[in-house]
PASEBA-1860 file (N, C-alpha, C; in nm, 3 decimals):
! residues 84
1> MKKEKKEK> 0.292/1.456/1.910/0.237/1.362/1.816/0.335/1.248/1.788 ~ 0.465/1.279/1.785/0.563/1.174/1.760/0.564/1.072/1.873 ~ 0.540/1.117/1.995/0.538/1.023/2.107/0.428/0.920/2.089 ~ 0.311/0.966/2.042/0.199/0.874/2.021/0.236/0.767/1.918 ~ 0.304/0.806/1.810/0.344/0.710/1.708/0.443/0.610/1.764 ~ 0.540/0.661/1.843/0.639/0.570/1.901/0.573/0.472/1.996 ~ 0.481/0.520/2.078/0.413/0.431/2.172/0.334/0.325/2.097 ~ 0.266/0.363/1.991/0.189/0.269/1.912/0.279/0.164/1.849
9> CHKMISEI> 0.396/0.207/1.802/0.491/0.116/1.740/0.545/0.017/1.843 ~ 0.573/0.064/1.965/0.626/-0.024/2.068/0.523/-0.127/2.112 ~ 0.398/-0.093/2.105/0.293/-0.187/2.144/0.283/-0.302/2.045 ~ 0.324/-0.279/1.920/0.309/-0.379/1.816/0.421/-0.482/1.814 ~ 0.530/-0.458/1.885/0.646/-0.549/1.880/0.608/-0.686/1.935 ~ 0.640/-0.790/1.858/0.608/-0.926/1.899/0.723/-0.984/1.981 ~ 0.688/-1.075/2.070/0.788/-1.138/2.154/0.775/-1.289/2.142 ~ 0.887/-1.354/2.113/0.890/-1.500/2.101/0.992/-1.552/2.202
17> KKEQEGNS> 0.952/-1.650/2.280/1.044/-1.709/2.378/1.094/-1.842/2.326 ~ 1.222/-1.868/2.349/1.285/-1.989/2.300/1.248/-2.107/2.391 ~ 1.204/-2.214/2.327/1.176/-2.336/2.402/1.308/-2.411/2.420 ~ 1.310/-2.508/2.506/1.436/-2.578/2.536/1.491/-2.652/2.415 ~ 1.407/-2.719/2.340/1.456/-2.799/2.228/1.433/-2.732/2.092 ~ 1.390/-2.608/2.090/1.363/-2.541/1.963/1.492/-2.489/1.900 ~ 1.509/-2.513/1.770/1.628/-2.459/1.704/1.602/-2.316/1.658 ~ 1.707/-2.249/1.617/1.696/-2.107/1.584/1.610/-2.084/1.459
25> LAILLRFN> 1.609/-2.176/1.366/1.526/-2.161/1.246/1.377/-2.163/1.281 ~ 1.339/-2.253/1.370/1.200/-2.261/1.411/1.157/-2.134/1.483 ~ 1.247/-2.079/1.564/1.217/-1.954/1.635/1.198/-1.841/1.535 ~ 1.286/-1.835/1.438/1.276/-1.731/1.335/1.146/-1.743/1.256 ~ 1.109/-1.865/1.220/0.984/-1.886/1.145/0.863/-1.845/1.228 ~ 0.864/-1.881/1.357/0.752/-1.842/1.443/0.743/-1.690/1.457 ~ 0.859/-1.626/1.469/0.862/-1.480/1.480/0.807/-1.417/1.353 ~ 0.853/-1.463/1.236/0.806/-1.407/1.108/0.655/-1.426/1.094
33> KRVQQSGI> 0.606/-1.541/1.133/0.462/-1.567/1.123/0.384/-1.472/1.213 ~ 0.433/-1.453/1.335/0.362/-1.365/1.428/0.366/-1.220/1.382 ~ 0.477/-1.177/1.325/0.488/-1.040/1.274/0.391/-1.019/1.159 ~ 0.381/-1.116/1.068/0.289/-1.103/0.955/0.144/-1.101/1.001 ~ 0.111/-1.183/1.098/-0.027/-1.189/1.146/-0.065/-1.062/1.220 ~ 0.030/-0.999/1.286/-0.002/-0.880/1.364/-0.021/-0.756/1.277 ~ 0.031/-0.758/1.154/0.013/-0.644/1.064/0.120/-0.538/1.080 ~ 0.228/-0.570/1.149/0.335/-0.473/1.170/0.399/-0.433/1.038
41> LKEMKKRM> 0.424/-0.531/0.951/0.490/-0.500/0.824/0.405/-0.407/0.738 ~ 0.275/-0.432/0.733/0.185/-0.345/0.656/0.192/-0.202/0.706 ~ 0.187/-0.188/0.838/0.189/-0.055/0.899/0.322/0.015/0.871 ~ 0.432/-0.055/0.881/0.562/0.007/0.858/0.580/0.046/0.712 ~ 0.535/-0.038/0.619/0.545/-0.003/0.477/0.457/0.116/0.445 ~ 0.340/0.122/0.510/0.251/0.235/0.486/0.317/0.365/0.532 ~ 0.386/0.359/0.642/0.456/0.478/0.692/0.576/0.512/0.607 ~ 0.645/0.410/0.556/0.767/0.432/0.480/0.738/0.494/0.343
49> FKTRNVSR> 0.633/0.450/0.276/0.601/0.497/0.143/0.475/0.582/0.144 ~ 0.481/0.694/0.208/0.365/0.783/0.217/0.345/0.854/0.083 ~ 0.222/0.857/0.035/0.193/0.923/-0.091/0.159/1.069/-0.068 ~ 0.200/1.150/-0.162/0.173/1.293/-0.151/0.032/1.323/-0.201 ~ -0.026/1.431/-0.150/-0.156/1.474/-0.197/-0.142/1.536/-0.335 ~ -0.235/1.504/-0.424/-0.232/1.557/-0.560/-0.304/1.691/-0.560 ~ -0.246/1.789/-0.627/-0.305/1.922/-0.629/-0.435/1.922/-0.710 ~ -0.517/2.018/-0.682/-0.646/2.030/-0.750/-0.627/2.054/-0.899
57> EKKRREAL> -0.526/2.134/-0.933/-0.498/2.164/-1.073/-0.457/2.039/-1.150 ~ -0.374/1.956/-1.088/-0.328/1.834/-1.154/-0.446/1.738/-1.176 ~ -0.535/1.724/-1.077/-0.654/1.640/-1.093/-0.738/1.689/-1.210 ~ -0.752/1.820/-1.220/-0.832/1.880/-1.327/-0.771/1.849/-1.463 ~ -0.638/1.864/-1.475/-0.571/1.836/-1.601/-0.584/1.690/-1.641 ~ -0.571/1.600/-1.543/-0.584/1.457/-1.571/-0.726/1.422/-1.618 ~ -0.825/1.484/-1.555/-0.964/1.459/-1.594/-0.989/1.507/-1.736 ~ -0.939/1.627/-1.769/-0.955/1.679/-1.905/-0.886/1.589/-2.007
65> YRIRATEE> -0.768/1.536/-1.972/-0.697/1.446/-2.062/-0.779/1.320/-2.087 ~ -0.838/1.264/-1.981/-0.920/1.143/-1.997/-1.040/1.170/-2.086 ~ -1.103/1.284/-2.069/-1.220/1.319/-2.150/-1.181/1.331/-2.297 ~ -1.070/1.400/-2.323/-1.025/1.416/-2.461/-0.986/1.283/-2.523 ~ -0.921/1.198/-2.446/-0.878/1.068/-2.498/-0.998/0.982/-2.535 ~ -1.101/0.982/-2.451/-1.220/0.902/-2.483/-1.292/0.959/-2.604 ~ -1.296/1.091/-2.616/-1.359/1.151/-2.733/-1.287/1.109/-2.861 ~ -1.154/1.113/-2.858/-1.076/1.073/-2.976/-1.098/0.926/-3.008
73> YYKKLKKM> -1.107/0.842/-2.905/-1.130/0.700/-2.925/-1.264/0.676/-2.994 ~ -1.368/0.745/-2.949/-1.499/0.727/-3.011/-1.503/0.784/-3.152 ~ -1.427/0.891/-3.177/-1.420/0.944/-3.313/-1.357/0.841/-3.407 ~ -1.250/0.775/-3.360/-1.186/0.673/-3.443/-1.281/0.557/-3.469 ~ -1.353/0.514/-3.366/-1.449/0.405/-3.385/-1.557/0.443/-3.485 ~ -1.603/0.566/-3.474/-1.709/0.612/-3.565/-1.656/0.617/-3.708 ~ -1.532/0.661/-3.722/-1.471/0.669/-3.855/-1.456/0.530/-3.916 ~ -1.424/0.431/-3.832/-1.408/0.295/-3.881/-1.542/0.221/-3.888
81> ERLP> -1.649/0.287/-3.851/-1.786/0.233/-3.851/-1.799/0.109/-3.762 ~ -1.741/0.118/-3.646/-1.749/0.007/-3.550/-1.827/0.045/-3.424 ~ -1.888/0.161/-3.428/-1.970/0.200/-3.314/-2.103/0.127/-3.317 ~ -2.151/0.081/-3.204/-2.281/0.012/-3.204/-2.396/0.106/-3.228
END
């Protein structure tokens, strides 16, 4: 599986050739533009910052917290007589 990822990464590498009268800044700008357009940076950041899967128990606790918080919010509104 690692070989497939490496091959995919090698396919994405951009190549810029220097023209006779082009200065190094222009070459660098063209390279940066081509890298951004190809989506290489997005792919590398996605691989670098992989998110972990959230456990079922944690999802359940978060959902219960949201339910309780909304209930308390509506109780406060009702107490202040601002409920429609």
